[in-house]
N, C-alpha and C positions, 0 to 999 in steps of 0.2 A: 504494500500500500504506500502511496506517496505521502510526503510530508511537506508542509508549506511554512515558510518563515518570512516575515516582513522585516526588512532592514532599510529604514529611511524610505526613499522613493522606490527601492528595488524589492521585488517579490522573488524569493528563492524557492524553487520547487525541486525536491529530491524525489526521484522516481525509481521504481524497481524494474527489473527485466520484464516482468509481467505487464507493467504499465506501458512499456514500449511496444508490446505485442498487440495491444488493443488499439483500435483507431482513436485518434485524438478527438477530444470534445472541447478543445481550447477555443475560446472566443477571441477573435482578433479585434483589437480596438483601433478605430480610425485615428490617424495621426492628428494631433492638435497643433496647428501652425503657431499658436501662442505659447506652447510649452517651452519654458526657459531651458529645459534640459535637452530639447530636440536641436540637433545641429541643422542650421539653416543654410550655411554656405555664404558666399560673398554677397549674392543678390537675393533678397527676400522675395517670396511669391508676389508681393505687391510691386516689385520692380525697384524698390528702394535699396540703397546700399546698407548692408549689415556691418556697422562699424565695430561690432563686437566679435567679428569673425577672427578666429585665431590665425587665419591665413594672412592677415595684415600685420602680424608680428608686433602689435602694440603701437604701430605708427600713428594711429588715430588718437591715442591717448598720451603721447609723449609731449615734450615741450614744444614741438612743432606740429602738434595734432591739428590745430586750426588750419594751418597752411596746407598740411597734407590733405585734410578733408576738402578744402577749397579746390585744390588741384585735381584730386581724384574725382570729385563730383563733376567738375568741369569736363574732364575727359569722358567720364561715364555717360553724361547726358549730352555730349557734343553731337551736333547734327552736321558738322562740316564733312565735306567729301573726304578729306584727310583727317580722320578722327583725332580730335585734340589739338588741331592746328590753331584753334581759337583760344587756347589755354596757356599761351607762353607767359603771360603776366603772372598767373597763379603758380606755374611751375618754377619760375624765376624766384618768386617770393619764398616758396618752399625750399629751394636750393640755398638761398641766402640764410634762411633759418637753420638748416641742417649744418651749414658751415660754422655757425656760432657754437655748436655743440659737437666738436670733433671726437670727444671721448665717448659720446653716445652713438654718433653716426659716423664711424670711420669710413673714409672713402677708399675703396679698393685700389684705385689708381695711385693715390698718395702713398699707401703702404707699400705697394709694389715698386714705385719709383724710388722711394727712400732706400729700400733694400738694394735695389739695382745700383743706385749711386754710391752706396757704401761699399758694395762689392767691387765696383769698377774704379773707384778713386784710389790714387796712389797714397801710401801712408804719409808721405811728406805733406801732401796737400791737406789731408785730414787734420794733421796736427797744426798746420798753419791756420786753417779755417776755424777749427774748433777750439784751439788753445788747450789749456790744462784740463778742461772738462772732457775733452775727446780722448785722453790717454787711456781710459778704461775701455773705450770702444775699439781700440786698435788691437787686432789679433796678435797673440804672443809670437807666432813665427815671424811676423813682420817687424816686431820690436827687436827680435834677436838680430835680424838682418840690418837694422838701423845701427845697432851698437857696434857691428863689425865694419860698417861703412860710415865713418865719421864725416865724410865730405857732404853727405846729403842730410845730415841732422840739422834741425832748426837751431839757430843761434851760432852756427859755425861759419 
């Protein structure tokens, strides 16, 4: 015989092998579009944007949430032949806001270019540009080569 237990919004049903052999008499409940536990996706059945969708990654609620909502709404509702081409002002405002919070919204291009420039820069140039604070960022093998070659050391 099956056993039923209610835990919060969930109903847990334990069944036996005999229960599985008999045809199911379970009643299916029609989905409620207003159910807060029901996943709605990005676009609600009404056609409106679901700002609580996890697919937005919290962008709608961060410090640039208003700018993001303005730009995304403009794009979503755009009627232009090239969708969103009428939203440059909103996307520019969002981009300017995102640049004010680089720790929250790191730009992939910036991170990649910083790594590339550090990898390709000569050790002498790094030390001259960065000064004493750049000493810790210079790899040890390059420091060893500097000590053996005193002609290229800064201050010589």
